[in-house]
C-alpha positions in Angstrom: 122.1 65.4 85.0 119.7 67.3 87.4 121.9 70.1 87.5 122.0 70.3 84.0 118.3 70.3 83.8 117.8 72.9 86.3 120.6 74.9 84.2 118.3 74.5 81.1 115.0 75.4 82.4 117.0 78.4 84.1 118.3 79.6 80.5 114.7 79.1 79.1 113.4 81.4 81.8 116.2 84.0 80.8 116.2 83.5 76.7 112.4 83.5 76.8 111.7 86.8 78.7 111.9 89.2 75.8 109.7 87.0 73.9 107.0 87.2 76.5 107.0 91.0 76.0 106.5 90.8 72.5 103.8 88.3 72.9 102.0 90.8 75.4 102.5 93.8 72.9 101.2 91.8 70.1 97.9 90.8 71.6 97.4 94.4 73.0 97.8 95.3 69.7 95.0 92.9 68.4 92.7 94.0 71.0 93.1 97.7 70.2 92.6 96.8 66.6 96.3 97.3 65.6 98.4 95.2 63.5 101.2 95.4 65.8 104.9 94.8 65.8 106.3 91.3 65.6 106.6 89.2 69.0 110.4 88.9 68.1 110.8 92.8 68.1 112.2 92.9 71.9 114.8 90.6 70.5 115.8 93.2 67.6 115.5 95.8 69.9 118.0 94.5 72.5 120.6 93.4 69.5 120.4 97.2 68.2 121.1 98.5 71.8 123.8 96.1 72.4 125.6 97.7 69.4 125.0 101.4 70.2 127.4 103.5 71.9 127.0 104.0 75.7 126.4 107.7 76.5 126.7 109.0 80.0 125.7 112.3 81.4 128.9 114.6 82.1 127.7 114.6 85.9 127.3 111.0 86.4 129.8 108.9 88.2 131.1 105.4 87.9 127.8 104.1 89.8 125.7 105.4 86.7 127.5 102.5 84.7 127.6 100.0 87.5 123.9 99.8 88.4 122.6 98.5 85.0 124.8 95.6 85.4 124.0 95.0 89.0 120.2 95.3 88.2 120.8 92.8 85.7 122.8 90.2 87.7 120.5 90.4 90.7 117.5 89.9 88.5 119.0 86.9 86.8 120.0 85.5 90.0 116.4 85.8 91.2 115.5 83.8 88.1 117.7 80.8 89.2 115.0 80.2 92.3 112.1 79.8 90.0 111.0 76.0 88.9 109.7 76.0 85.5 109.6 72.6 84.1 110.5 70.7 86.9 109.7 70.9 91.0 113.3 72.0 91.4 115.4 75.1 90.5 119.0 75.8 89.9 119.4 77.6 93.3 116.7 76.1 95.3 117.4 76.1 99.1 115.6 76.7 102.4 114.8 80.1 102.9 115.1 81.2 99.1 111.6 83.1 99.3 113.4 85.8 101.7 116.3 85.7 99.2 114.2 86.1 96.2 112.2 89.0 97.4 115.4 91.2 98.8 117.5 90.3 95.3 114.6 92.1 93.4 114.7 94.7 96.1 118.5 95.0 95.5 118.2 95.4 91.6 115.4 98.2 92.3 117.7 100.0 94.8 120.8 100.0 92.4 118.2 101.4 89.6 117.3 104.2 91.5 120.4 105.2 92.3 121.4 105.1 88.9 118.7 107.4 87.9 119.4 109.8 90.6 123.4 109.8 89.6 122.4 110.5 86.3 121.4 114.2 87.6 118.2 114.2 85.7 115.2 115.7 87.3 113.0 113.1 85.6 115.6 110.3 87.2 115.0 111.7 91.0 111.1 111.9 90.1 111.0 108.4 88.8 113.3 107.0 91.6 110.8 108.7 94.3 108.0 107.2 92.7 109.8 103.5 92.4 110.9 104.0 96.2 107.1 104.4 97.3 105.9 101.5 94.9 108.6 99.1 96.0 108.2 99.9 99.6 104.3 99.1 99.5 104.8 96.0 97.3 107.5 94.3 99.4 105.6 93.5 102.4 102.6 92.0 100.7 105.0 90.0 98.4 106.9 88.5 101.2 103.7 87.8 103.6 102.2 86.1 100.7 105.1 83.6 100.4 105.5 83.3 103.8 101.7 82.1 103.9 102.1 79.5 101.2 105.5 78.6 103.1 103.6 77.8 106.3 100.8 75.8 104.7 103.5 73.6 102.8 105.8 73.5 105.7 108.8 74.5 103.5 110.8 77.7 103.3 112.0 76.9 99.8 110.1 77.6 96.6 111.2 74.3 95.4 109.3 72.7 98.4 106.5 74.5 98.1 105.9 73.8 94.6 106.4 70.1 95.4 104.0 70.0 97.9 101.3 71.5 96.1 101.9 69.8 92.9 101.4 66.6 94.9 97.9 67.5 95.8 94.3 68.2 94.0 93.3 72.0 93.5 90.5 71.4 95.6 92.8 70.3 98.5 94.3 73.7 98.7 93.3 76.1 101.4 91.7 79.5 101.7 95.5 80.9 102.5 96.4 79.9 98.9 93.5 82.0 97.3 94.2 85.0 99.4 97.9 84.5 98.7 97.4 84.4 94.9 95.5 87.4 95.1 97.8 89.4 96.9 100.9 88.3 94.6 98.8 88.8 91.6 98.4 92.6 92.5 102.0 92.6 93.6 103.3 91.1 90.5 101.6 94.0 88.3 103.5 96.4 90.6 106.7 95.0 90.5 106.9 94.8 86.9 105.4 98.0 86.0 102.5 97.3 84.6 99.0 99.0 83.9 97.4 100.1 86.4 100.2 100.9 88.4 102.8 102.0 85.7 102.5 102.3 81.8 105.8 100.9 80.0 105.0 102.3 77.1 104.5 106.4 78.3 106.8 109.2 78.1 104.5 111.6 80.0 105.8 113.3 83.1 103.0 112.7 85.3 102.7 109.2 84.4 106.3 107.6 84.4 107.9 105.5 87.0 110.2 103.1 85.5 110.6 105.2 82.0 111.6 108.1 84.0 114.5 106.2 85.7 116.0 105.1 82.2 115.8 108.2 80.3 119.4 109.0 80.6 120.5 105.6 79.7 121.8 104.2 76.2 123.4 101.7 74.5 124.2 98.4 76.5 123.4 99.8 79.7 119.9 100.8 78.5 119.7 97.1 76.8 120.8 95.4 80.4 118.1 97.5 81.8 115.5 96.5 79.6 116.3 92.7 79.5 116.2 92.9 83.5 112.7 94.3 83.1 111.7 91.4 80.7 113.2 88.8 82.9 111.7 90.2 85.9 107.9 90.0 83.9 108.9 86.3 83.0 110.1 85.2 86.7 107.1 86.8 88.1 104.5 85.3 86.1 106.5 81.7 86.0 106.5 82.4 90.1 102.7 82.4 90.2 102.6 79.4 87.6 104.9 77.4 89.8 103.2 78.3 93.1 99.7 78.1 92.3 99.2 75.9 89.1 102.3 73.5 89.3 100.4 70.7 87.9 101.9 69.3 84.4 105.5 69.7 85.6 107.8 66.9 84.6 107.4 64.0 87.3 110.7 62.4 85.9 113.6 63.6 84.1 112.7 61.6 80.9 112.6 63.7 77.5 108.8 63.1 76.9 108.0 64.3 80.4 109.9 67.4 79.9 108.7 68.3 76.7 105.1 67.6 77.9 106.2 70.0 80.9 107.4 72.5 78.5 104.4 72.7 76.5 102.5 73.2 79.6 104.4 75.8 80.6 104.1 77.8 77.3 100.2 77.3 77.7 100.1 78.8 81.1 102.1 81.6 80.2 100.2 82.2 76.9 97.1 82.4 79.2 98.7 84.8 81.7 100.0 86.8 78.7 96.5 87.3 77.1 95.2 88.0 80.7 97.6 90.7 81.5 97.1 92.3 77.9 93.3 92.2 78.1 93.7 93.9 81.4 95.9 96.5 80.1 93.5 97.3 77.3 90.6 97.6 79.3 91.6 99.8 82.1 93.8 103.2 82.6 96.5 103.7 84.8 95.8 104.8 88.1 96.9 108.0 89.6 99.9 108.0 92.0 97.8 108.7 95.0 95.9 105.7 94.3 98.9 103.2 94.1 98.8 103.1 97.8 95.3 102.2 97.9 95.7 99.3 95.3 98.9 97.9 97.2 96.9 98.1 100.3 94.4 95.8 99.1 97.5 93.4 98.3 98.5 93.8 101.7 95.3 93.0 103.3 95.0 89.7 101.0 98.3 88.8 102.3 97.7 89.2 105.9 94.4 87.4 105.6 96.5 84.6 103.8 98.8 84.3 107.0 95.8 84.5 109.1 94.2 81.5 107.4 97.4 79.5 108.0 96.2 79.1 111.5 93.2 77.3 110.2 94.9 75.0 108.0 97.3 73.7 110.5 
């Protein structure tokens, strides 16, 4: 029964990922006094791409086709570690915070390989920029997770969530505050959102993620876009699970799960609105400013680790 429930919440995380992107886009349109597309538009786009022909550059190798599949598989596997409705996850185990970080890194690595294998100058440019961002974001992401793992005395996400959910908000340590700041900054960078990247631009001087996928089409592009949506959903759900887990189901009863689902939807809606408001109120950073931005995330993560000594 518990495995079935964990599978359900895993599938919910995968299935609602395009909807989250649609909600963010719709809220941004409203803030900018535009009507905006339907919140279900990302689903229609994915369906359309899956039905199109998969074109491959003449200079590309088999790696070009395999990279989107590996990216999607790694992202989906990472999503299986995130508690959504319950304080457990489908693949939760000791040390999964490290596995989560490097599954995401594995997906980025193969996306960069695919971009360079396409032979496009834009692909190489986007891959080099993505390498810079991912290198600088990996350390604060891992340090932030390690800090709250030390405080909660557990190396799994499920253990951390259970420890936090059993306490009141005012009982959390300063390490949680600094780790939250670090992970919020890293989430924006990891998911390619403003101010680090602009997911809707095709200008040469500003592209990072979009530059790497210009050569892709059809089902391959659909897998990449779906992976990007899943990554945004899992990163926001990770923030919710780690820092505001209150409201998750304490039992396996249907009413408890229904309440947990409603609470999760409200939390994700708040984050979606906050993300849309942030992206509508500021411009993208110049590339040479991105290291400074991620430097702040690293500093916050280091302070989180330092403050674990006071908690212990």
